[in-house]
MIROMI-579942 format. One record per residue (C-alpha): residue number from 1; residue in three letters; x, y, z. Coordinates in steps of 0.5 Angstrom, whole numbers. Layout:
N
+-----+--------+-------+-------+-------+
! num ! residu !    c1 !    c2 !    c3 !
+-----+--------+-------+-------+-------+
! NUM !    Ala !     X !     Y !     Z !
...
+-----+--------+-------+-------+-------+
END
This chain:
430
+-----+--------+-------+-------+-------+
! num ! residu !    c1 !    c2 !    c3 !
+-----+--------+-------+-------+-------+
!   1 !    Met !   250 !   -69 !   217 !
!   2 !    Ala !   252 !   -64 !   222 !
!   3 !    Lys !   247 !   -60 !   227 !
!   4 !    Glu !   247 !   -52 !   228 !
!   5 !    Thr !   249 !   -51 !   235 !
!   6 !    Thr !   249 !   -45 !   239 !
!   7 !    Gly !   253 !   -43 !   245 !
!   8 !    Thr !   260 !   -40 !   246 !
!   9 !    Ala !   265 !   -45 !   242 !
!  10 !    Ile !   267 !   -42 !   235 !
!  11 !    Lys !   264 !   -46 !   230 !
!  12 !    Ala !   267 !   -51 !   225 !
!  13 !    Ser !   268 !   -49 !   218 !
!  14 !    Ala !   270 !   -51 !   211 !
!  15 !    Asp !   276 !   -48 !   212 !
!  16 !    Asp !   279 !   -52 !   218 !
!  17 !    Ala !   283 !   -56 !   214 !
!  18 !    Arg !   286 !   -51 !   210 !
!  19 !    Ser !   288 !   -46 !   216 !
!  20 !    Tyr !   290 !   -52 !   221 !
!  21 !    Trp !   297 !   -50 !   219 !
!  22 !    Leu !   299 !   -42 !   218 !
!  23 !    Asp !   301 !   -41 !   211 !
!  24 !    Glu !   306 !   -35 !   214 !
!  25 !    Gly !   310 !   -41 !   218 !
!  26 !    Arg !   312 !   -44 !   212 !
!  27 !    Ser !   314 !   -38 !   208 !
!  28 !    Ala !   321 !   -37 !   205 !
!  29 !    Gly !   326 !   -36 !   211 !
!  30 !    Gly !   328 !   -39 !   218 !
!  31 !    Tyr !   334 !   -41 !   220 !
!  32 !    Ile !   338 !   -48 !   219 !
!  33 !    Arg !   341 !   -51 !   225 !
!  34 !    Glu !   346 !   -55 !   223 !
!  35 !    Val !   346 !   -62 !   227 !
!  36 !    Asp !   351 !   -67 !   229 !
!  37 !    Phe !   347 !   -73 !   228 !
!  38 !    Val !   352 !   -78 !   229 !
!  39 !    Ala !   354 !   -75 !   235 !
!  40 !    Asn !   347 !   -75 !   238 !
!  41 !    Ser !   345 !   -82 !   235 !
!  42 !    Arg !   348 !   -86 !   241 !
!  43 !    Gly !   341 !   -89 !   242 !
!  44 !    Val !   339 !   -90 !   250 !
!  45 !    Asp !   344 !   -87 !   255 !
!  46 !    Pro !   347 !   -92 !   260 !
!  47 !    Leu !   342 !   -89 !   266 !
!  48 !    Phe !   336 !   -92 !   262 !
!  49 !    Ala !   339 !   -98 !   260 !
!  50 !    Gly !   333 !  -103 !   260 !
!  51 !    Ile !   328 !   -98 !   260 !
!  52 !    Lys !   323 !   -98 !   253 !
!  53 !    Ile !   323 !   -91 !   253 !
!  54 !    Val !   316 !   -88 !   250 !
!  55 !    Asp !   315 !   -82 !   247 !
!  56 !    Cys !   308 !   -80 !   248 !
!  57 !    Asp !   307 !   -74 !   243 !
!  58 !    Thr !   310 !   -74 !   236 !
!  59 !    His !   307 !   -73 !   229 !
!  60 !    Phe !   306 !   -78 !   223 !
!  61 !    Thr !   306 !   -74 !   217 !
!  62 !    Glu !   300 !   -77 !   212 !
!  63 !    Pro !   304 !   -80 !   206 !
!  64 !    Lys !   302 !   -77 !   200 !
!  65 !    Asp !   299 !   -83 !   197 !
!  66 !    Leu !   295 !   -85 !   204 !
!  67 !    Trp !   288 !   -84 !   201 !
!  68 !    Thr !   289 !   -85 !   194 !
!  69 !    Ala !   292 !   -92 !   195 !
!  70 !    Asn !   287 !   -94 !   199 !
!  71 !    Ala !   281 !   -92 !   196 !
!  72 !    Pro !   275 !   -96 !   196 !
!  73 !    Ala !   272 !   -97 !   189 !
!  74 !    Gly !   269 !   -91 !   185 !
!  75 !    Leu !   272 !   -86 !   190 !
!  76 !    Lys !   279 !   -86 !   188 !
!  77 !    Asp !   278 !   -79 !   184 !
!  78 !    Lys !   275 !   -76 !   190 !
!  79 !    Met !   280 !   -78 !   195 !
!  80 !    Pro !   285 !   -73 !   198 !
!  81 !    His !   291 !   -72 !   194 !
!  82 !    Val !   297 !   -67 !   194 !
!  83 !    Lys !   299 !   -62 !   189 !
!  84 !    Arg !   305 !   -58 !   189 !
!  85 !    Ile !   304 !   -50 !   188 !
!  86 !    Asp !   309 !   -45 !   188 !
!  87 !    Gly !   314 !   -51 !   191 !
!  88 !    Ala !   309 !   -52 !   197 !
!  89 !    Asp !   306 !   -59 !   197 !
!  90 !    Arg !   298 !   -58 !   199 !
!  91 !    Trp !   293 !   -63 !   200 !
!  92 !    Phe !   286 !   -62 !   196 !
!  93 !    Val !   280 !   -66 !   196 !
!  94 !    Gly !   277 !   -65 !   189 !
!  95 !    Asp !   278 !   -57 !   188 !
!  96 !    Lys !   278 !   -56 !   195 !
!  97 !    Asp !   284 !   -54 !   199 !
!  98 !    Phe !   285 !   -58 !   205 !
!  99 !    Gly !   292 !   -55 !   207 !
! 100 !    Ser !   299 !   -56 !   208 !
! 101 !    Ile !   302 !   -63 !   210 !
! 102 !    Gly !   303 !   -61 !   217 !
! 103 !    Gly !   309 !   -59 !   221 !
! 104 !    Asn !   316 !   -62 !   219 !
! 105 !    Val !   322 !   -58 !   221 !
! 106 !    Ile !   327 !   -64 !   221 !
! 107 !    Ala !   330 !   -64 !   214 !
! 108 !    Arg !   332 !   -70 !   209 !
! 109 !    Asp !   340 !   -68 !   211 !
! 110 !    Lys !   338 !   -69 !   219 !
! 111 !    Asn !   339 !   -61 !   220 !
! 112 !    Lys !   333 !   -57 !   223 !
! 113 !    Leu !   329 !   -51 !   221 !
! 114 !    Leu !   328 !   -46 !   226 !
! 115 !    Gly !   323 !   -40 !   226 !
! 116 !    Arg !   318 !   -43 !   222 !
! 117 !    Leu !   313 !   -48 !   222 !
! 118 !    Ala !   315 !   -53 !   217 !
! 119 !    Phe !   319 !   -54 !   210 !
! 120 !    Gln !   315 !   -54 !   204 !
! 121 !    Asn !   314 !   -60 !   201 !
! 122 !    Tyr !   316 !   -68 !   202 !
! 123 !    Asp !   323 !   -67 !   198 !
! 124 !    Gln !   325 !   -63 !   204 !
! 125 !    Ile !   323 !   -67 !   210 !
! 126 !    Thr !   326 !   -73 !   213 !
! 127 !    Ala !   323 !   -79 !   211 !
! 128 !    Gly !   322 !   -81 !   218 !
! 129 !    Ser !   316 !   -76 !   218 !
! 130 !    Tyr !   312 !   -81 !   214 !
! 131 !    Asp !   315 !   -87 !   213 !
! 132 !    Val !   315 !   -93 !   218 !
! 133 !    Lys !   322 !   -96 !   217 !
! 134 !    Ser !   325 !   -89 !   217 !
! 135 !    Arg !   321 !   -87 !   223 !
! 136 !    Leu !   324 !   -93 !   227 !
! 137 !    Glu !   331 !   -92 !   225 !
! 138 !    Asp !   330 !   -84 !   227 !
! 139 !    Met !   327 !   -87 !   234 !
! 140 !    Asp !   333 !   -92 !   235 !
! 141 !    Ala !   338 !   -86 !   234 !
! 142 !    Met !   334 !   -82 !   239 !
! 143 !    Gly !   334 !   -88 !   244 !
! 144 !    Val !   326 !   -88 !   244 !
! 145 !    Trp !   323 !   -95 !   244 !
! 146 !    Ala !   316 !   -93 !   242 !
! 147 !    Gln !   312 !   -87 !   240 !
! 148 !    Ile !   305 !   -85 !   241 !
! 149 !    Cys !   303 !   -81 !   234 !
! 150 !    Tyr !   298 !   -76 !   232 !
! 151 !    Gln !   296 !   -73 !   226 !
! 152 !    Asn !   300 !   -68 !   222 !
! 153 !    Gly !   296 !   -65 !   216 !
! 154 !    Gly !   289 !   -62 !   217 !
! 155 !    Val !   286 !   -67 !   212 !
! 156 !    Thr !   281 !   -70 !   218 !
! 157 !    Gln !   279 !   -64 !   221 !
! 158 !    Ala !   271 !   -65 !   222 !
! 159 !    Gly !   269 !   -58 !   219 !
! 160 !    Ser !   272 !   -59 !   213 !
! 161 !    Leu !   270 !   -66 !   212 !
! 162 !    Val !   262 !   -64 !   213 !
! 163 !    Ala !   263 !   -59 !   208 !
! 164 !    Leu !   264 !   -64 !   203 !
! 165 !    Asn !   257 !   -66 !   203 !
! 166 !    Asp !   259 !   -73 !   202 !
! 167 !    Glu !   258 !   -77 !   208 !
! 168 !    Ser !   261 !   -83 !   204 !
! 169 !    Leu !   267 !   -80 !   202 !
! 170 !    Ala !   268 !   -77 !   209 !
! 171 !    Met !   267 !   -83 !   212 !
! 172 !    Ser !   272 !   -87 !   207 !
! 173 !    Ile !   277 !   -81 !   209 !
! 174 !    Thr !   276 !   -82 !   216 !
! 175 !    Gln !   276 !   -90 !   216 !
! 176 !    Ile !   283 !   -90 !   211 !
! 177 !    Phe !   286 !   -86 !   217 !
! 178 !    Asn !   284 !   -90 !   222 !
! 179 !    Asp !   286 !   -97 !   218 !
! 180 !    Ala !   293 !   -93 !   217 !
! 181 !    Cys !   294 !   -93 !   225 !
! 182 !    Ala !   293 !  -100 !   226 !
! 183 !    Asp !   297 !  -102 !   220 !
! 184 !    Arg !   303 !   -98 !   222 !
! 185 !    Met !   302 !  -101 !   229 !
! 186 !    Lys !   303 !  -108 !   226 !
! 187 !    Ala !   308 !  -106 !   221 !
! 188 !    Ser !   313 !  -103 !   227 !
! 189 !    Gly !   311 !  -109 !   232 !
! 190 !    Gly !   307 !  -104 !   236 !
! 191 !    Arg !   313 !   -99 !   237 !
! 192 !    Ile !   309 !   -94 !   233 !
! 193 !    Asn !   302 !   -92 !   236 !
! 194 !    Cys !   298 !   -87 !   232 !
! 195 !    Met !   291 !   -85 !   235 !
! 196 !    Gly !   285 !   -85 !   232 !
! 197 !    Thr !   280 !   -80 !   230 !
! 198 !    Leu !   272 !   -80 !   229 !
! 199 !    Pro !   266 !   -77 !   225 !
! 200 !    Tyr !   264 !   -73 !   231 !
! 201 !    Trp !   258 !   -70 !   227 !
! 202 !    Asp !   254 !   -76 !   227 !
! 203 !    Lys !   252 !   -80 !   233 !
! 204 !    Asp !   251 !   -87 !   230 !
! 205 !    Leu !   257 !   -86 !   225 !
! 206 !    Met !   261 !   -84 !   231 !
! 207 !    Asn !   259 !   -90 !   235 !
! 208 !    Lys !   260 !   -95 !   230 !
! 209 !    Glu !   267 !   -92 !   228 !
! 210 !    Met !   269 !   -92 !   235 !
! 211 !    Arg !   267 !  -100 !   236 !
! 212 !    Arg !   271 !  -101 !   230 !
! 213 !    Ile !   278 !   -98 !   232 !
! 214 !    Val !   278 !  -101 !   238 !
! 215 !    Asp !   277 !  -108 !   234 !
! 216 !    Leu !   283 !  -106 !   230 !
! 217 !    Gly !   287 !  -105 !   236 !
! 218 !    Val !   288 !   -98 !   236 !
! 219 !    Lys !   291 !   -95 !   242 !
! 220 !    Gly !   287 !   -89 !   243 !
! 221 !    Val !   282 !   -84 !   240 !
! 222 !    Val !   283 !   -76 !   240 !
! 223 !    Leu !   277 !   -72 !   242 !
! 224 !    Pro !   275 !   -65 !   240 !
! 225 !    Ala !   276 !   -60 !   246 !
! 226 !    Arg !   270 !   -56 !   244 !
! 227 !    Pro !   265 !   -61 !   241 !
! 228 !    Glu !   260 !   -56 !   241 !
! 229 !    Arg !   264 !   -53 !   235 !
! 230 !    Leu !   261 !   -58 !   230 !
! 231 !    Ser !   256 !   -63 !   234 !
! 232 !    Glu !   253 !   -63 !   241 !
! 233 !    Gly !   257 !   -62 !   248 !
! 234 !    Tyr !   259 !   -67 !   253 !
! 235 !    Val !   254 !   -64 !   257 !
! 236 !    Gly !   247 !   -62 !   255 !
! 237 !    Arg !   243 !   -56 !   256 !
! 238 !    Asp !   240 !   -60 !   262 !
! 239 !    Gly !   247 !   -60 !   265 !
! 240 !    Lys !   247 !   -68 !   264 !
! 241 !    Ile !   252 !   -72 !   260 !
! 242 !    Ser !   250 !   -71 !   253 !
! 243 !    His !   247 !   -78 !   250 !
! 244 !    Phe !   251 !   -76 !   244 !
! 245 !    Trp !   257 !   -78 !   247 !
! 246 !    Glu !   255 !   -83 !   252 !
! 247 !    Glu !   257 !   -89 !   248 !
! 248 !    Val !   264 !   -87 !   246 !
! 249 !    Phe !   265 !   -86 !   254 !
! 250 !    Asp !   262 !   -93 !   255 !
! 251 !    Ile !   267 !   -96 !   250 !
! 252 !    Cys !   273 !   -92 !   253 !
! 253 !    Asn !   271 !   -94 !   260 !
! 254 !    Ala !   270 !  -101 !   259 !
! 255 !    Thr !   276 !  -102 !   255 !
! 256 !    Gly !   281 !   -98 !   258 !
! 257 !    Thr !   282 !   -94 !   251 !
! 258 !    Pro !   284 !   -87 !   253 !
! 259 !    Leu !   281 !   -80 !   251 !
! 260 !    Asn !   287 !   -76 !   248 !
! 261 !    Phe !   286 !   -68 !   248 !
! 262 !    His !   292 !   -66 !   244 !
! 263 !    Leu !   295 !   -58 !   245 !
! 264 !    Asn !   288 !   -57 !   245 !
! 265 !    Ala !   285 !   -50 !   242 !
! 266 !    Ser !   279 !   -50 !   247 !
! 267 !    Leu !   281 !   -43 !   248 !
! 268 !    Asp !   282 !   -37 !   243 !
! 269 !    Ala !   289 !   -35 !   243 !
! 270 !    Asn !   288 !   -30 !   238 !
! 271 !    Ser !   283 !   -26 !   243 !
! 272 !    Ala !   289 !   -25 !   248 !
! 273 !    Ile !   294 !   -23 !   244 !
! 274 !    Trp !   296 !   -16 !   242 !
! 275 !    Asp !   294 !   -13 !   235 !
! 276 !    Asn !   300 !   -12 !   231 !
! 277 !    Leu !   305 !   -17 !   233 !
! 278 !    Gly !   309 !   -21 !   228 !
! 279 !    Phe !   309 !   -28 !   227 !
! 280 !    Asp !   315 !   -30 !   231 !
! 281 !    Gln !   312 !   -26 !   237 !
! 282 !    Arg !   305 !   -29 !   236 !
! 283 !    Leu !   307 !   -36 !   236 !
! 284 !    Pro !   310 !   -37 !   242 !
! 285 !    Ile !   304 !   -34 !   246 !
! 286 !    His !   299 !   -39 !   242 !
! 287 !    Ala !   303 !   -45 !   244 !
! 288 !    Leu !   303 !   -43 !   252 !
! 289 !    Ile !   295 !   -41 !   251 !
! 290 !    His !   294 !   -48 !   248 !
! 291 !    His !   297 !   -51 !   255 !
! 292 !    Met !   292 !   -47 !   259 !
! 293 !    Gly !   287 !   -50 !   254 !
! 294 !    Cys !   289 !   -57 !   256 !
! 295 !    Ala !   288 !   -54 !   264 !
! 296 !    Ala !   281 !   -52 !   262 !
! 297 !    Thr !   279 !   -58 !   259 !
! 298 !    Met !   281 !   -62 !   265 !
! 299 !    Ser !   277 !   -57 !   269 !
! 300 !    Asn !   271 !   -58 !   265 !
! 301 !    Phe !   271 !   -66 !   266 !
! 302 !    Met !   272 !   -65 !   273 !
! 303 !    Val !   266 !   -61 !   275 !
! 304 !    Ser !   262 !   -64 !   269 !
! 305 !    Gly !   260 !   -71 !   273 !
! 306 !    Ile !   263 !   -75 !   267 !
! 307 !    Leu !   268 !   -78 !   271 !
! 308 !    Asp !   263 !   -80 !   277 !
! 309 !    Lys !   259 !   -84 !   272 !
! 310 !    Tyr !   266 !   -87 !   268 !
! 311 !    Pro !   271 !   -88 !   274 !
! 312 !    Lys !   275 !   -92 !   269 !
! 313 !    Leu !   276 !   -86 !   264 !
! 314 !    Lys !   283 !   -85 !   262 !
! 315 !    Ile !   285 !   -78 !   259 !
! 316 !    Gly !   291 !   -76 !   256 !
! 317 !    Leu !   293 !   -69 !   256 !
! 318 !    Ile !   298 !   -69 !   251 !
! 319 !    Glu !   303 !   -63 !   249 !
! 320 !    Ser !   300 !   -60 !   255 !
! 321 !    Gly !   307 !   -59 !   259 !
! 322 !    Ala !   306 !   -60 !   267 !
! 323 !    Gly !   309 !   -55 !   271 !
! 324 !    Trp !   302 !   -51 !   271 !
! 325 !    Val !   299 !   -58 !   275 !
! 326 !    Pro !   300 !   -56 !   282 !
! 327 !    Phe !   298 !   -49 !   282 !
! 328 !    Trp !   292 !   -51 !   278 !
! 329 !    Leu !   289 !   -56 !   282 !
! 330 !    Glu !   290 !   -52 !   288 !
! 331 !    Ala !   287 !   -46 !   285 !
! 332 !    Met !   281 !   -51 !   283 !
! 333 !    Glu !   280 !   -54 !   290 !
! 334 !    His !   280 !   -47 !   293 !
! 335 !    Gln !   275 !   -44 !   288 !
! 336 !    Leu !   270 !   -50 !   288 !
! 337 !    Ser !   270 !   -50 !   296 !
! 338 !    Glu !   268 !   -42 !   295 !
! 339 !    Phe !   263 !   -43 !   290 !
! 340 !    Arg !   260 !   -50 !   293 !
! 341 !    Thr !   261 !   -53 !   287 !
! 342 !    Ala !   262 !   -60 !   289 !
! 343 !    Glu !   256 !   -60 !   294 !
! 344 !    Asn !   251 !   -57 !   289 !
! 345 !    Arg !   253 !   -62 !   283 !
! 346 !    Gly !   254 !   -68 !   288 !
! 347 !    Leu !   261 !   -69 !   286 !
! 348 !    Lys !   264 !   -75 !   289 !
! 349 !    Met !   272 !   -73 !   289 !
! 350 !    Thr !   276 !   -67 !   289 !
! 351 !    Pro !   280 !   -64 !   283 !
! 352 !    Lys !   287 !   -67 !   286 !
! 353 !    Glu !   283 !   -74 !   287 !
! 354 !    Tyr !   280 !   -73 !   280 !
! 355 !    Phe !   287 !   -72 !   277 !
! 356 !    Lys !   290 !   -78 !   281 !
! 357 !    Gln !   285 !   -82 !   278 !
! 358 !    His !   284 !   -80 !   271 !
! 359 !    Phe !   289 !   -75 !   268 !
! 360 !    Trp !   296 !   -76 !   265 !
! 361 !    Val !   301 !   -70 !   263 !
! 362 !    Thr !   307 !   -69 !   259 !
! 363 !    Phe !   313 !   -65 !   259 !
! 364 !    Trp !   319 !   -64 !   254 !
! 365 !    Phe !   322 !   -57 !   254 !
! 366 !    Glu !   321 !   -57 !   262 !
! 367 !    Ser !   327 !   -58 !   267 !
! 368 !    Phe !   324 !   -55 !   273 !
! 369 !    Ala !   317 !   -59 !   273 !
! 370 !    Pro !   320 !   -66 !   272 !
! 371 !    Lys !   326 !   -64 !   277 !
! 372 !    His !   323 !   -61 !   283 !
! 373 !    Met !   315 !   -62 !   282 !
! 374 !    Leu !   315 !   -70 !   280 !
! 375 !    Asp !   312 !   -72 !   287 !
! 376 !    Glu !   307 !   -66 !   287 !
! 377 !    Ile !   305 !   -68 !   280 !
! 378 !    Gly !   305 !   -75 !   281 !
! 379 !    Val !   310 !   -80 !   279 !
! 380 !    Glu !   305 !   -84 !   276 !
! 381 !    Lys !   302 !   -78 !   272 !
! 382 !    Met !   308 !   -76 !   268 !
! 383 !    Leu !   309 !   -77 !   261 !
! 384 !    Phe !   315 !   -76 !   257 !
! 385 !    Glu !   315 !   -73 !   249 !
! 386 !    Thr !   319 !   -70 !   244 !
! 387 !    Asp !   314 !   -67 !   239 !
! 388 !    Phe !   318 !   -70 !   233 !
! 389 !    Pro !   318 !   -67 !   228 !
! 390 !    His !   315 !   -61 !   230 !
! 391 !    Pro !   317 !   -54 !   231 !
! 392 !    Thr !   320 !   -54 !   239 !
! 393 !    Ser !   321 !   -61 !   239 !
! 394 !    Leu !   327 !   -64 !   243 !
! 395 !    Tyr !   331 !   -67 !   237 !
! 396 !    Pro !   336 !   -68 !   237 !
! 397 !    Gly !   339 !   -68 !   244 !
! 398 !    Val !   333 !   -73 !   247 !
! 399 !    Gln !   338 !   -77 !   251 !
! 400 !    Asp !   342 !   -71 !   254 !
! 401 !    Lys !   335 !   -68 !   256 !
! 402 !    Leu !   333 !   -74 !   260 !
! 403 !    Val !   340 !   -75 !   263 !
! 404 !    Glu !   339 !   -67 !   265 !
! 405 !    Val !   332 !   -68 !   268 !
! 406 !    Leu !   331 !   -75 !   271 !
! 407 !    Gly !   338 !   -77 !   272 !
! 408 !    Gly !   338 !   -75 !   279 !
! 409 !    Tyr !   332 !   -80 !   281 !
! 410 !    Asp !   333 !   -88 !   282 !
! 411 !    Tyr !   332 !   -93 !   277 !
! 412 !    Ala !   325 !   -95 !   279 !
! 413 !    Ile !   322 !   -87 !   278 !
! 414 !    Arg !   326 !   -87 !   271 !
! 415 !    Lys !   323 !   -93 !   269 !
! 416 !    Arg !   316 !   -91 !   271 !
! 417 !    Val !   316 !   -84 !   268 !
! 418 !    Leu !   319 !   -86 !   261 !
! 419 !    Glu !   316 !   -93 !   260 !
! 420 !    Gln !   311 !   -96 !   265 !
! 421 !    Asn !   306 !   -89 !   265 !
! 422 !    Ala !   305 !   -90 !   258 !
! 423 !    Val !   304 !   -97 !   258 !
! 424 !    Glu !   299 !   -97 !   263 !
! 425 !    Leu !   295 !   -91 !   259 !
! 426 !    Trp !   295 !   -93 !   252 !
! 427 !    Asn !   295 !  -101 !   254 !
! 428 !    Leu !   302 !  -102 !   250 !
! 429 !    Lys !   305 !  -109 !   250 !
! 430 !    Phe !   312 !  -110 !   249 !
+-----+--------+-------+-------+-------+
END
C-alpha cells in the first residue's frame, strides 16, 4: 500500500495509533477543578449578541460503536472496537492496540481534570464529548453557535491503517469516519463540522476519497504536516509540486475546501527537550514546540511554489496560537531577502502577502495577541477556539475570556473575528 521513503521525516509506523496519546497522561492522579457549571452556563454575553460564535478547534470523541454500527457486510468483526483494560477504554482493530479514546478532561459531572491528558473511560467523561445532542447543549451553555471538530482518538492514523495490510478494511475505517463527519453536520443543522481524513498512502484512493467527501459536504480536510512519513512529500525531488498531491490541491483550490494543519508535529519535540524531565515538565514544552510546527508548515508552503500555482488555496493553522505571527513573518521576509529565495525560485509574493491571501491562525489562551496585535496579524486572519474537551481548553469560562480580550473592540471587529472569518474559511452556512 505505501512506498518506502527516504529523507528527514520520522517514518510512519504500526504504533502510530497506539502512541497517539501518551498512556502516562491518563494514569491515576491529577487534580479535579470543581466547576460552577450553572454560573458559567450563561450563553452569549451581551457584547456578542447577534454574533454566531464559531469555535474553530474542538475534538469530537469517536463513539464506541462508530465503526461496528456502520460496518459493511462481512467486515463488522474486523472493525475498530473498544475494550476496557484495567479500567481504561482502548481502541482495538482485531488484536492490535490502536490506543486510547483521546483527550477528555471534562467529567460527566462537568468538573475538569488538570495535570493529566484525559480520564480513562467513557463512563467518566461528559457525553458532550461524543454525543451530538449533548454536545449542542454544552455549546449553548458556553455561548458557542458552531464548532469545527477534529479527531480525538488515533484510530485513523495512517501508519497504523497501512500496517493492517488490508486495504479494504483501511478504506472502510476511513470512509466510515468521513461519513460520520457528514452525518453530524446534518444532525446538528450545520453547527458541528468535523474535518475529514484521507488515505494518504495511495494516490488514486486518496483522490477518490477527496472527491467523495467534497460531495458529502464535509467542510474541510486534515493533511499531514510531513507527508513524507508515509508516502510522498508535497514537493518532489525535482523541486516541483509532487504529482501525488496535485489533484488534492486542484480540488481544494477549485472548491474552496480548506486544508487544515492541526497543532502539527512537523518538528520532533522530544529532540529539543532535556532528558530526565517529568511528564508535567515535558508536556507544556511539547505543546509550544508544536505551535512552531505550524509556523514551519506555513513557511514550507510559502517557499515551495505551491501557493503560486494554487492562488485560491485556503490553509487553516489550527491550535496554532497567534502571537508568533508578526515576528515569524518579519523574520521570513528578512531571511528570504538575504538568501534571494524569491529571485532564485520565482516566487510571486512576499511572506506577508502569502499569509494575507492563504492562511488563518487561532487563539484561545492568549490575551496579548488578540488585544494588542490584531491589526498586525490581520483582523481577517484571526480565529477563536476553545480546544474542548482537551487539556488546556478554555472550558468553562469561554464568555469571560472573550469579553476580556475582544471587549475593547467595536462590534464589527468582534463579529469578524468570532464569526465571519470562520464562515469564509470553511464555507459555513447558518
